[in-house]
Each structure stands twice: as structure tokens, then as C-alpha cells.
VMD Tcl script that draws the C-alpha trace (Angstrom):
set ca {
  {21.42 82.62 102.33}
  {21.21 83.67 106.00}
  {20.56 87.20 107.25}
  {23.19 89.06 109.42}
  {21.50 87.85 112.61}
  {21.70 84.28 111.36}
  {18.00 83.99 110.59}
  {16.58 82.95 107.23}
  {15.29 85.97 105.30}
  {11.98 84.19 104.61}
  {10.07 84.01 101.31}
  {10.98 86.59 98.70}
  {7.46 87.97 98.42}
  {7.62 89.05 102.10}
  {10.79 91.06 101.64}
  {10.77 94.87 101.45}
  {10.56 96.40 98.01}
  {9.49 93.09 96.45}
  {8.31 92.78 92.85}
  {5.74 90.14 93.86}
  {2.86 92.61 94.43}
  {3.12 94.09 90.96}
  {3.42 90.62 89.46}
  {0.27 89.60 91.28}
  {-1.42 92.76 90.05}
  {-0.44 91.92 86.47}
  {-1.74 88.37 86.94}
  {-5.03 89.80 88.21}
  {-5.37 92.02 85.17}
  {-4.67 89.08 82.86}
  {-7.30 86.97 84.59}
  {-9.69 89.88 84.33}
  {-9.17 89.99 80.58}
  {-9.69 86.22 80.39}
  {-12.99 86.65 82.24}
  {-14.18 89.09 79.60}
  {-13.26 86.70 76.79}
  {-15.00 83.78 78.53}
  {-18.17 85.83 79.13}
  {-18.35 86.92 75.48}
  {-17.72 83.38 74.25}
  {-20.40 82.01 76.58}
  {-22.99 84.32 75.05}
  {-22.71 82.59 71.70}
  {-22.95 78.99 72.87}
  {-26.18 77.14 73.53}
  {-24.53 75.19 76.32}
  {-23.00 77.99 78.37}
  {-22.61 75.95 81.57}
  {-18.85 75.28 81.04}
  {-18.36 79.00 80.45}
  {-20.13 79.74 83.72}
  {-17.60 77.57 85.56}
  {-14.60 79.10 83.77}
  {-15.90 82.63 84.33}
  {-16.31 81.95 88.03}
  {-12.77 80.53 88.37}
  {-11.05 83.28 86.40}
  {-12.96 86.03 88.23}
  {-12.11 84.45 91.57}
  {-8.45 84.31 90.57}
  {-8.47 87.98 89.57}
  {-10.16 88.87 92.86}
  {-7.59 87.00 94.98}
  {-4.64 88.42 93.05}
  {-6.04 91.92 93.37}
  {-6.64 91.66 97.12}
  {-3.15 90.29 97.80}
  {-1.56 92.92 95.53}
  {-3.34 95.71 97.45}
  {-2.32 94.25 100.82}
  {1.33 93.98 99.74}
  {1.53 97.16 97.66}
  {3.54 98.94 100.40}
  {6.40 96.49 99.82}
  {6.36 96.87 96.03}
  {9.10 98.54 94.04}
  {6.26 100.26 92.17}
  {3.75 100.91 94.93}
  {1.35 103.06 92.89}
  {1.18 100.55 90.04}
  {0.58 97.59 92.34}
  {-2.08 99.44 94.32}
  {-3.95 100.76 91.28}
  {-3.78 97.46 89.40}
  {-4.90 95.57 92.47}
  {-7.92 97.84 92.88}
  {-8.78 97.43 89.20}
  {-8.51 93.65 89.53}
  {-10.76 93.53 92.60}
  {-13.41 95.90 91.29}
  {-13.22 94.49 87.76}
  {-13.50 90.92 89.00}
  {-16.68 91.71 90.92}
  {-18.29 93.81 88.22}
  {-17.03 91.61 85.39}
  {-18.32 88.42 86.98}
  {-21.72 90.00 87.59}
  {-21.93 91.40 84.05}
  {-20.71 88.17 82.48}
  {-23.25 86.17 84.45}
  {-26.00 88.51 83.26}
  {-24.95 87.92 79.65}
  {-24.84 84.15 80.05}
  {-28.13 84.09 81.97}
  {-29.71 86.26 79.30}
  {-28.69 83.63 76.76}
  {-30.31 80.96 78.95}
  {-33.50 83.03 79.10}
  {-33.57 83.27 75.31}
  {-33.19 79.47 75.10}
  {-35.92 79.02 77.71}
  {-38.37 81.30 75.90}
  {-37.62 79.75 72.54}
  {-38.48 76.31 73.84}
  {-41.91 76.99 75.26}
  {-40.75 77.59 78.80}
  {-38.40 74.62 78.67}
  {-35.27 76.10 77.14}
  {-32.66 75.46 72.41}
  {-32.24 75.89 71.03}
  {-31.15 79.39 71.40}
  {-32.41 81.41 68.58}
  {-34.32 78.35 67.48}
  {-37.87 79.61 67.70}
  {-38.27 80.13 63.97}
  {-39.46 77.22 61.87}
  {-42.33 74.97 62.82}
  {-41.60 71.45 61.63}
  {-40.94 68.64 64.03}
  {-41.44 67.85 67.70}
  {-39.16 69.83 70.05}
  {-36.26 68.03 71.73}
  {-35.52 69.11 75.30}
  {-32.64 68.10 77.53}
  {-32.44 69.41 81.08}
  {-34.99 72.06 80.31}
  {-33.27 73.39 77.19}
  {-34.49 72.94 73.64}
  {-31.78 71.48 71.43}
  {-31.03 70.82 67.81}
  {-27.75 69.72 66.22}
  {-25.12 72.09 64.91}
  {-24.19 71.83 61.23}
  {-20.99 71.09 59.37}
  {-20.04 70.31 55.78}
  {-21.20 66.90 54.58}
  {-23.90 65.15 52.60}
  {-24.86 62.01 54.54}
  {-28.19 63.56 55.61}
  {-29.04 64.96 52.17}
  {-31.47 62.74 50.29}
  {-34.22 63.49 47.80}
  {-34.94 65.73 44.83}
  {-33.75 69.32 44.81}
  {-35.72 72.42 43.82}
  {-35.02 74.60 40.81}
  {-33.57 77.93 42.04}
  {-33.34 79.54 38.61}
  {-34.78 83.03 38.51}
  {-33.99 83.70 42.18}
  {-31.51 86.39 43.16}
  {-28.63 85.47 45.45}
  {-30.09 86.98 48.68}
  {-33.32 85.00 48.20}
  {-31.44 81.78 47.50}
  {-29.32 82.27 50.62}
  {-32.41 83.00 52.69}
  {-34.19 79.87 51.46}
  {-31.07 77.79 52.11}
  {-30.86 79.10 55.69}
  {-34.57 78.55 56.35}
  {-34.53 74.95 55.10}
  {-31.32 74.19 57.00}
  {-33.02 75.45 60.15}
  {-36.00 73.20 59.43}
  {-33.64 70.29 58.81}
  {-32.09 70.84 62.24}
  {-35.53 70.84 63.86}
  {-36.59 67.70 61.98}
  {-33.39 65.93 62.98}
  {-33.97 66.84 66.64}
  {-37.47 65.35 66.38}
  {-35.98 61.89 65.84}
  {-34.61 61.52 69.40}
  {-37.64 63.46 70.65}
  {-39.91 60.66 69.41}
  {-37.52 58.05 70.76}
  {-38.06 59.73 74.12}
  {-41.84 59.52 73.62}
  {-41.50 55.78 72.99}
  {-39.40 55.37 76.12}
  {-41.92 57.27 78.23}
  {-44.80 55.29 76.76}
  {-43.07 52.08 77.74}
  {-42.44 53.48 81.23}
  {-46.14 54.35 81.52}
  {-47.29 50.92 80.31}
  {-48.59 52.21 77.00}
  {-50.15 49.86 74.44}
  {-48.20 48.39 71.53}
  {-50.17 50.41 69.01}
  {-48.95 53.73 70.47}
  {-45.32 52.59 70.65}
  {-45.48 51.41 67.04}
  {-46.93 54.73 65.99}
  {-44.22 56.63 67.87}
  {-41.41 54.67 66.20}
  {-43.03 55.21 62.80}
  {-43.15 58.95 63.51}
  {-39.42 58.95 64.29}
  {-38.68 57.29 60.93}
  {-40.83 59.88 59.17}
  {-38.88 62.64 60.91}
  {-35.66 61.16 59.53}
  {-37.15 61.40 56.05}
  {-38.31 64.97 56.70}
  {-34.81 65.97 57.77}
  {-33.26 64.40 54.68}
  {-35.75 66.17 52.42}
  {-35.11 69.54 54.13}
  {-31.36 69.12 53.71}
  {-31.96 68.35 50.01}
  {-34.06 71.50 49.57}
  {-31.36 73.57 51.28}
  {-28.74 72.05 48.98}
  {-30.84 72.90 45.94}
  {-31.17 76.53 46.93}
  {-27.67 77.02 48.31}
  {-25.59 74.83 46.02}
  {-23.79 73.11 48.92}
  {-24.53 70.35 51.41}
  {-24.47 70.13 55.19}
  {-24.76 67.42 57.80}
  {-25.17 67.32 61.58}
  {-22.60 67.32 64.34}
  {-22.76 65.04 67.40}
  {-25.16 65.84 70.25}
  {-23.45 64.47 73.39}
  {-26.01 66.27 75.57}
  {-28.45 63.47 74.77}
  {-26.36 60.97 76.72}
  {-26.28 63.25 79.78}
  {-29.99 63.84 80.18}
  {-32.06 62.78 77.21}
  {-35.00 61.47 79.23}
  {-35.06 64.19 81.86}
  {-38.64 63.26 82.83}
  {-40.76 64.12 85.79}
  {-41.21 61.50 88.49}
  {-44.38 60.12 86.95}
  {-44.02 59.41 83.20}
  {-47.80 59.60 82.77}
  {-47.82 63.27 83.81}
  {-44.84 64.04 81.57}
  {-46.54 62.33 78.64}
  {-49.79 64.15 79.26}
  {-48.32 67.64 79.46}
  {-45.84 67.27 76.60}
  {-48.31 65.46 74.37}
  {-50.78 68.31 74.72}
  {-48.37 71.22 74.18}
  {-45.66 69.76 71.93}
  {-47.92 67.35 70.09}
  {-51.61 68.25 70.03}
  {-50.96 71.99 69.77}
  {-47.53 72.33 68.13}
  {-47.60 69.47 65.65}
  {-51.15 70.21 64.53}
  {-49.89 73.78 64.05}
  {-46.92 72.39 62.08}
  {-49.36 70.62 59.79}
  {-51.52 73.74 59.43}
  {-48.54 75.91 58.45}
  {-47.04 73.35 56.08}
  {-50.40 72.94 54.32}
  {-50.80 76.72 54.00}
  {-47.26 77.04 52.65}
  {-47.83 74.22 50.16}
  {-50.99 75.95 48.92}
  {-49.03 79.01 47.77}
  {-45.82 77.23 46.71}
  {-45.19 77.24 42.95}
  {-41.94 75.23 42.99}
  {-42.96 71.56 42.40}
  {-40.25 69.82 44.46}
  {-40.64 72.16 47.43}
  {-44.44 71.88 47.26}
  {-44.31 68.07 47.39}
  {-42.06 68.18 50.45}
  {-44.41 70.62 52.18}
  {-47.42 68.44 51.37}
  {-45.67 65.39 52.81}
  {-44.69 67.27 55.96}
  {-48.25 68.56 56.36}
  {-49.75 65.09 56.03}
  {-47.29 63.33 58.33}
  {-47.12 66.08 60.96}
  {-50.92 65.77 61.17}
  {-50.42 62.08 61.84}
  {-47.93 62.95 64.61}
  {-50.51 65.27 66.15}
  {-53.05 62.45 65.93}
  {-50.57 60.27 67.83}
  {-50.38 62.86 70.59}
  {-54.17 63.03 70.82}
  {-54.27 59.23 70.98}
  {-51.74 59.29 73.84}
  {-53.77 61.92 75.72}
  {-56.97 59.96 75.15}
  {-55.39 56.75 76.45}
  {-54.09 58.53 79.51}
  {-57.47 60.08 80.27}
  {-59.25 56.75 79.83}
  {-56.82 54.72 81.96}
  {-55.18 57.21 84.34}
  {-57.69 60.02 84.62}
  {-57.11 60.72 88.32}
  {-53.40 61.24 87.65}
  {-53.48 63.32 84.45}
  {-56.74 65.31 84.43}
  {-55.49 68.19 86.58}
  {-52.07 68.47 84.85}
  {-53.82 68.48 81.46}
  {-56.17 71.27 82.52}
  {-53.19 73.29 83.75}
  {-51.29 72.65 80.53}
  {-54.27 73.83 78.50}
  {-54.42 77.09 80.43}
  {-50.67 77.57 79.94}
  {-50.98 77.38 76.15}
  {-51.53 81.14 76.32}
  {-47.91 81.56 77.41}
  {-46.48 78.81 75.19}
  {-44.21 80.73 72.77}
  {-45.41 80.67 69.21}
  {-42.94 79.47 66.56}
  {-42.11 82.33 64.22}
  {-41.63 82.26 60.46}
  {-38.00 83.35 60.87}
  {-35.69 82.91 63.86}
  {-34.00 85.98 65.31}
  {-30.54 85.12 64.02}
  {-31.82 84.90 60.43}
  {-34.02 87.99 60.28}
  {-31.41 90.22 58.65}
  {-30.65 87.54 56.03}
  {-34.31 86.97 55.18}
  {-35.05 90.71 55.13}
  {-32.74 91.04 52.10}
  {-34.70 88.41 50.17}
  {-37.60 89.01 47.80}
  {-40.85 88.45 49.72}
  {-42.87 87.51 46.61}
  {-40.18 85.01 45.64}
  {-40.17 83.53 49.14}
  {-43.92 83.09 48.88}
  {-43.63 81.37 45.49}
  {-41.21 78.96 47.15}
  {-43.51 78.16 50.06}
  {-42.60 80.72 52.72}
  {-45.43 82.69 54.30}
  {-44.98 85.87 56.39}
  {-45.07 85.70 60.16}
  {-48.45 87.42 60.39}
  {-50.00 84.38 58.72}
  {-48.24 82.08 61.16}
  {-49.65 84.09 64.07}
  {-53.21 83.76 62.78}
  {-52.81 80.01 62.27}
  {-51.40 79.63 65.79}
  {-54.36 81.38 67.41}
  {-56.82 79.28 65.41}
  {-55.07 76.07 66.39}
  {-54.85 77.07 70.05}
  {-58.62 77.54 70.22}
  {-59.19 74.16 68.58}
  {-56.76 72.42 70.95}
  {-58.45 73.78 74.05}
  {-61.92 72.94 72.75}
  {-60.96 69.38 71.87}
  {-59.32 68.77 75.25}
  {-62.33 70.21 77.07}
  {-64.60 67.81 75.18}
  {-62.29 64.88 75.96}
  {-62.23 65.65 79.68}
  {-65.99 66.32 79.75}
  {-66.64 63.02 78.00}
  {-64.64 61.23 80.67}
  {-66.71 62.92 83.35}
  {-69.92 61.78 81.68}
  {-68.64 58.22 81.38}
  {-67.69 58.15 85.07}
  {-71.13 59.44 86.07}
  {-72.85 56.87 83.85}
  {-70.78 54.06 85.34}
  {-71.61 55.27 88.85}
}
mol new
graphics top color blue
foreach p $ca { graphics top sphere $p radius 0.5 }
foreach p [lrange $ca 0 end-1] q [lrange $ca 1 end] { graphics top cylinder $p $q radius 0.2 }
display resetview
């Protein structure tokens, strides 16, 4: 429809007394609310990267809508509403994006700390069994769902336990099952890196055998959890492994050296120490046998890591000696696995501590003492290994 002077009136949102500004203001408020929902949801997901992208887009949309609504508020049929809502959208978008990013980044920091400076499994620091699995700097383990395909082995007798203690033991063993399951691809990664570094057949065979043992550990942990909880769980897919499962440094020898020392020589020897200590106090026969098996085979996995480090020192000393020395000094800041992860503390606090002990669960203070003892032994053994290499080089010269 033409205007009286014959000219087109132009777009509706440019006309006086338009409703477009208040509609834009309403859209900005809606996007602001969506930003809040996205930020809260991102806090509770281990992989918060998609939430970061959505938060950025929704906040940007709220910001643009707010700015345009303010600029056009003079033409609005409800000027005060459009102006106020636009200001709220602009200010809220800026503050909301910043606050949401802080929440998501805080979650990333928790993952990073829980993985020894590499990132997981979120609140995954509790529980010691298995070799950690890291993808793109974040420690991972699978989520759980109903199912029984990973449950295999005898189940413990939970009679005499109250319900809070049974639930606590179920949660603790499910957590261990997740860690053991994650160790399977972790050892597959070790095998891959060994092949990339030209490792001997003996070490690759040992690494594959360790992965099979971790499968058995995971099945046994799922069975213990089923015995205590009266229900079964299985794992969900882990598509992150396809995106960056290797995620290695440029030189696989350096990656192998550093990770073998911290995740293998230190952590898996510690795993064996804790499992043996737990087995020593465990009065439930089925649980005790599982703990004894884990202790024995985790010790073998630590021996594998020491064998890898020894091979690297003997054949690639110039490349790995300095990174190994640095890794040894950084053991002081390597986060110690705790007896209970943060997200299970309230659940375990309701359980009977004597009953937990009878079923193979020691308090965190004992774990701390074992960690410090193992750390001293790891550093001493590495120092001897490096010193022995120095002596051999001098003798050859």
C-alpha cells in the first residue's frame, strides 16, 4: 500500500509507534532465560563444550535483540517496556554469559584437577583401580545405564547390612567399574603408542594382556555392585574416543615416558597397594577375592609401566631422561585419588563405617598415607634407574 505522497511506507518495524521494539525486547528476554538454562545444564555435563557454543549464541542473540530494542524504543507503542526490557537483555546477556562461562569453566577445572592435571572425569577422583583414560586433556569414564552385559562373576552376600551401607557399597563399586572399563581403551592407547615408538613385542603383548585383565576387573566390579544393590548396570557409548583417543604429544616416546611414570609406575602401584590393604581387612569372601585379584594384577600393570620406562631409558635416554625427571618432580602436584569421590560423599557418609571396612573399604586417611609412601618409592626407583644409566654410559665411554 502506497503512502499519500506515492512512496512506499517502508518496513513495518521502521514505522512510528511500531510493536517491533517490544517484540524484540521480549525475544531478548526469552534468549536470556535460555542462556541461564544452558549454563546450568552445562555445569552437570562432563563434556560442556557444546553448552559453551549454545551459551555464546543465545547470549549474543539476547544482546543484539536488546540493543535494537533500545535503539527503536522511541517508536514503540510501549516505550518504557521496550526500553527497560532492552536494557535488561543487554546487561543480562553480558553478565549472564560471563557468569555462565565461569560455571562451565569451573566444571572444566574440576575435571582437570581430578585427572592429574589432564582433565574426567568430573567428580571422578574417588576410586583407585585402573589406568586413567584421557581424551583431549580430560579424564573420561563411561556413563551408566540399566543392563547386565558387563556383569559377570560371583556376587557378595549383603545380609546384615543396612540400606544406606548397601547403597554406598553399590555406588562405590559402580564407580570402580567405570574406572576399570575406561582402563581398557587406556591400555589400547598404550599399545598404540608403543607401536609408534618401536617398542618390543614383549611390551605390546603385556599391554594387550593388561587390557583383557581390565575387562575382567570391570565385570567383577559390576557383579559386586549388583550384589550390594540388587540391580545391574552397563555402560553407555563413549563417542569421544573416536574424536581424540590418541591425543599424544609429537613424540610418542616422551608421551609414553611421562604417562608411564605418573599413571603407571605411581598410580597403578598405588592401586595395588590400596587394593591389598583393603583385601587385608575385608571379611566378605567374594569381595576379598576380587580385591586380591585386583591387587595382584594392578601390580603387574605397574610392572609393565616400569618395564616401558626402563626400555625407554635404555634405548632413548637422550629423549626421555629430562621429561622423566620433570615428571618425577611433578608427582608432588599429581592429585591423589580419594577413597570417595565428591559426588558420593553424602551417600557414603550415611553408611556404617565399620561395615564398610568389613566389606573392604578403608577411610581416606589410609589412602593418603599409602599415596605418600608410594610416591617416595616411585621417585627413589626412578632416580636409581636414571643413575644406573649414567653409570653405564660412563663405563662405555
